[in-house]
Each structure stands twice: as structure tokens, then as C-alpha cells.
C-alpha positions in Angstrom: 177.8 127.3 110.6 177.5 129.8 113.3 178.3 128.9 116.8 177.3 131.3 119.9 179.5 131.8 122.8 177.4 133.3 125.7 179.9 135.3 127.5 181.0 138.0 130.1 183.8 140.3 129.8 185.2 139.9 133.4 185.0 136.1 133.2 188.4 134.3 132.7 186.6 131.2 131.9 185.0 132.8 129.0 188.2 134.3 127.6 189.7 131.0 128.0 187.0 129.2 125.7 186.8 131.8 123.2 190.7 131.6 122.9 190.6 127.4 123.0 187.9 127.7 120.2 190.4 129.4 117.6 191.8 126.1 116.4 188.4 124.5 116.0 187.3 127.7 114.0 190.1 127.4 111.7 189.8 123.8 111.3 185.8 123.5 110.7 185.2 127.3 109.4 182.4 128.1 111.5 181.2 131.8 112.4 181.5 132.8 116.3 179.2 134.9 117.7 180.2 136.4 121.0 177.2 137.6 123.2 177.6 139.3 126.3 174.9 138.1 128.6 174.9 141.2 130.9 173.5 143.4 128.0 170.5 141.3 128.1 168.5 140.8 131.3 166.9 137.6 129.8 170.2 136.3 128.7 171.8 137.1 132.0 169.0 135.1 134.0 168.9 132.2 131.5 172.6 131.7 131.8 173.9 133.3 134.7 176.4 131.0 136.4 176.7 128.7 133.3 178.9 131.0 131.1 180.8 130.5 129.2 178.1 128.6 127.1 178.7 127.5 123.6 175.6 126.8 121.5 174.9 126.0 117.8 171.3 127.7 117.7 169.6 126.6 120.8 171.7 123.2 121.3 174.0 123.6 124.0 177.5 122.2 123.1 179.1 122.6 126.3 179.5 125.0 129.4 182.3 126.5 131.7 185.1 124.3 129.7 185.5 123.9 126.1 184.7 120.2 125.5 186.6 119.4 122.3 185.6 116.0 121.7 181.9 117.0 122.1 182.5 119.9 119.7 184.1 117.4 117.0 181.1 114.9 117.7 178.6 118.0 116.9 180.1 118.7 113.8 180.1 115.1 112.7 176.8 114.6 113.9 175.0 117.8 112.7 176.9 119.0 110.0 178.4 115.5 108.4 181.8 116.8 109.0 184.7 114.6 109.4 186.6 114.5 112.8 189.5 116.4 112.7 192.9 115.9 114.8 192.4 119.4 116.7 
């Protein structure tokens, strides 16, 4: 499993979401790719004011703030993983 975090280096919300993902990453074992949208004009235009955005492929899980319940639901629905206590 690989999730993508659309990110900006100067964005405090982005840093918060990346940090808040750590316990979920330990629990579910997913890989996290962090993509700086400012390095790609297409991504910058697409995600501009939405960052941080957490994606699984093209599926948006959440943006601005980590929605832990939605993330757990996503893992249960898409990957059949049991819900954790995280």
C-alpha cells in the first residue's frame, strides 16, 4: 500500500499531517510518498490551496487536516484491513 501526501515545505498543516500519519503508518504498514507540489506546475495548480492532501492513487482521503476515521474506513473498505485503535 502506498499513500501520497501532497505537501509544501513551508506549510505547517502539511508538517502536522505528515507527523500525525506516523502512528497510522506503523499500524497499517503503508508507504508514504511526500510530493512537494511547488516542484510541479501541474500539481501546484491542481492542489494549490488544498494542501496538504492525502491520496491513495487518485482517491482523496482528506485534505487540510488528517481525518483518522476516514483513513481507517478507507483501509477497511479498500484493503479489507481491520479497524485499529489508532
